[in-house]
N, C-alpha and C positions, 0 to 999 in steps of 0.2 A: 861746384863748390859752394859751401854755405857761406853766409855773411860773416859769421864769426871766424871761419877759416880764412876768408879773404882778408879780414882785418889783421888776424895774426901774421899773415904772410907779408902784408904791405907795411905794417907798423902804423904809427899815428900820423894823422894828416900834417901836424907841425913838423914831424921828423919822420918822414915815410919809411926810412931805413931802420928805425929803431924797433926793438922788440916790444910787443904788448905785454904789460905786466898785469898782475892781479890773479885771482883764482879762476879755474876753468870756467868757461861761459856756458850757459844754458841757452840752446838755440830757441826754445819756446819762449823764455823770459825776454831774450833780446828782441824776438819778433813782436812780442806783445808791447814792448816799449816803443818800438818804431811804429807800430800800427797806432799807438796812442798818440803820438805826435801827428800822424797823418789824419786822425779823427779830429783833433784840435783845429788843424788847417782846414779840413773839409767844413767845420763848423764856422769858418770865417775868422778864426783867430789870427791876427797878423804875426809873422814870424818873430818880430821883436817882442811880442807879449807872450810867447810860448816859454814859460819858465820851467826849470827842473821840477819845482814843486807841482806845478799844474800837470806836467807830464806824468809824474808819480802817481797823482791822483787818478788820472784818466786810465793809466795802465794798471792800476791797482798793485803797485809795488811801492817799496820804500825809496826815499832819495838815495840812501846808501847803495842800493841795488843798481841804481843808474850810474852812480859815481865809480863803482867797481868796474864798470864797463867803458865809460867815457869820462874824460877829465873835466868836460864842461859841455854846455850846449852846442858850441861850435862843432865839436867832434860829432856829437849826436846828430846834428842837422846834416852834416856831410854824409853820414851813413843812411839817413833818411832818403837823401837825394840819390845816393848810389843805389839804394834798394829799389828806387822808382825807375832806374835806368834799365833799358833793354840789355840783354847779355850781348857782349862783343861778338861780332860776326866771326864765322869760321871762314877763313880765307881758303879759296880753292887751290891755290898754289900752282895753277897751270901757267900763269904768265903775270907780269907786272900789271898788265891792263886789267886782267880779271880780278886781281886782288884789290886794285884801286876801285873798281866798279862796286865790289862787295863792301868796301869801307864807306863809299859815298852812299850806297843804298841803305846802309844801317842808319846814316845821318838823316836821310830822307824819312825812313820809317819812324825814327825817334821824333822827328818834327810832327808827323802826322799824329803821333800818340800824344804829344804834348798839346796840340791844337785841340784834341777832342777831350782833353782833361783839363778843366779849369784849374784844378788844384795844382797840377804840375806847372802850368803856365804861371800862376800866381807865385808859387814858391821859387821859381827861377827868377822872376822879376824882383822879388823881395831880396833874394840872396845877394844880388848885385849891390844893394845898398849896405852890405855888411863885408867890409874888406877882409876880416878874418875868415869868414865863411867862404867867401869867394876865393881866397888864396888857397885855402885847404881843399876846396872842390877842384880847383885847377890842378893841384898837386897829385891828387889821387884819382881823378877821373879824366881830365882833359889831357894833361901831359903824357900819361901812358898811351893814350889814343894817337897823339901826335907822334910819339916815338914809333909806334907801329907803322904809321904812314911813311915816315922817314926810312925805316928799315925796308919797306917794300921798294921804295924808290931807289935806295942804294943797291938792292939786289938787281933792280932793272938796269941800273947804270953799269954794273959789273957784267951783266949778261948781254950787254949791247942794245938793250931795249930804250935806252936814253943815251943822249950825247955825253961824253965824258967830261965836258967842260961846265956842266950845269951846277948850280948851287942847290943842294937838296932842300934846305930850309925854305928857300924862295919858291922852288917848284911845289913843295908841300902846300904852300899857301895858294898857288895857282890852281891847284885841284881842288882843295877844300873851300876855298873863298866863295866861289860861285854858289855852292850848296848852302853855305852859311848865310849868304845874302838872301837867298830865296827862303830859308827857314827862320831867320832871326830878324833881318832888317825889313823884309817884305812879307809879313805874315799873312797877307792876302793873296800872294802869289801862288799859282798852281804848282803842285808837286806831282807831275806825270810819272807813270810807272817807268818810263825809259830815260828819266832825267839824269840818273847817274851815269848810264852809258853815254849819253849825249855829252855831258860835261867832260868825261874822261877822253872820249875820242876827239873832241874838238881841241882840247889842250894838247894832247899827244901829236897833233898834226904838225905843230911847230917844234916839237922836242925830240922827235926821233932822229937818229944818225941818218945821214945821206944814204939813200938806197935801202933803208930798213922798212 
């Protein structure tokens, strides 16, 4: 799915369910604008100083071209961040355990990628100082991933892979939390290839129904 198609399907960051308005998009123009933002960031321009005017000059387009696609730089920055994200993992669907491993492995690989890219690390750090950008990013990137994890856990509970009395939201945090601690709060921590499997199997030890 192209970035333009993804935006049209999801709606705007401030109102994810709303339709995207304006004339049809050009994938090449949209890509050049996003790459223009990335170039400015690579050149060391702080996120707060990346203006629409500056992006337009760097991308070789008019400001009106940008505003036809994004209502402001918050929306644009969210798409830049989303474009830098790896694709969502394809879940094997063989079991709850296997799906959880695939989800956590995606987080591990994303962290490795961010660690190797100074630009991605700096952008995510700066983004958290902007409540609007952080809220929009949370709505269109983080929350859908959280829903996917919750859906996997609900199916596992329905299939008898989890105890029926468990709180899905809390259990989701128990699985994802250790990976986030390793990737965000402990940037010097090792991210071994079997880390996702180790986390999932360790947490599942106390969550399976008796006899499972």
